[in-house]
C-alpha positions as CSV (number, residue, x, y, z in Angstrom):
1,M,29.2,9.4,-2.4
2,T,28.5,5.8,-3.3
3,N,24.8,5.8,-2.3
4,E,22.3,5.8,-5.1
5,I,20.0,8.8,-5.0
6,K,16.4,8.5,-6.1
7,I,13.8,11.3,-6.3
8,F,10.1,10.9,-6.4
9,A,8.6,14.1,-7.9
10,L,5.8,15.7,-9.8
11,S,6.7,17.2,-13.1
12,T,4.8,20.4,-12.3
13,C,6.0,20.8,-8.6
14,P,8.2,23.9,-8.1
15,Y,9.8,22.3,-5.0
16,C,10.6,19.2,-6.9
17,K,12.2,21.3,-9.7
18,K,14.3,23.1,-7.0
19,T,15.5,19.9,-5.5
20,K,16.5,18.5,-8.9
21,R,18.2,21.8,-9.8
22,F,20.1,21.8,-6.5
23,L,21.5,18.3,-7.0
24,S,22.4,19.0,-10.7
25,E,24.2,22.2,-9.8
26,K,26.2,20.3,-7.2
27,G,27.1,17.7,-9.9
28,I,25.3,14.9,-8.1
29,D,23.8,12.1,-10.2
30,Y,20.3,10.9,-9.3
31,E,17.4,9.0,-10.7
32,A,14.2,11.0,-10.9
33,V,10.7,9.5,-11.1
34,D,8.0,12.0,-12.1
35,V,5.0,10.2,-10.6
36,D,2.4,12.2,-12.5
37,L,3.8,11.0,-15.8
38,L,3.5,7.3,-14.9
39,T,0.7,5.0,-15.9
40,S,-2.2,4.8,-13.5
41,S,-1.1,1.4,-12.1
42,E,2.5,2.5,-11.8
43,Q,1.3,5.7,-10.0
44,D,-0.6,3.6,-7.5
45,D,2.4,1.4,-6.8
46,V,4.8,4.4,-6.3
47,L,2.3,6.3,-4.2
48,E,1.9,3.3,-2.0
49,E,5.7,3.0,-1.6
50,I,6.0,6.7,-0.8
51,E,3.3,6.4,1.8
52,K,5.0,3.4,3.4
53,L,8.3,5.4,3.6
54,T,7.0,8.7,4.7
55,G,3.5,8.2,6.2
56,K,2.1,10.7,3.6
57,R,1.9,11.6,0.0
58,S,4.1,14.6,-0.3
59,F,6.7,15.6,-2.9
60,P,9.6,15.6,-3.5
61,V,10.8,12.5,-1.7
62,V,14.6,12.1,-1.9
63,I,16.0,8.7,-0.9
64,I,19.8,8.5,-0.2
65,G,20.8,5.2,1.1
66,D,18.6,4.7,4.2
67,E,17.9,8.4,4.5
68,V,14.5,9.7,3.4
69,I,14.0,13.4,2.9
70,V,10.5,14.8,2.4
71,G,10.1,18.2,0.8
72,H,12.7,20.6,-0.6
73,N,15.3,20.8,2.2
74,E,18.8,22.0,1.0
75,D,20.2,22.0,4.5
76,K,19.3,18.3,5.0
77,L,20.6,17.4,1.5
78,R,23.9,19.1,2.2
79,Q,24.2,17.2,5.6
80,V,23.3,13.8,4.2
81,L,25.6,14.3,1.1
82,G,28.5,15.8,3.1
83,L,28.5,19.0,1.1
């Protein structure tokens, strides 16, 4: 897999933690951004980006290449990652 994987998450979100754990257990590298730990202006920018990508402000948001997965969805992750 050559696509970069980025996760927008909340540090307290159990579904975000499940998604990170799933990818880690599969040995998949990813960049995680815990939105609630950003500064106020950074949060605003990221939330605006998430809303443009998904039409809402839900977490986690996983971006793999052109694919955007909203919520914890192991089946979709497996499909997109070819697992």
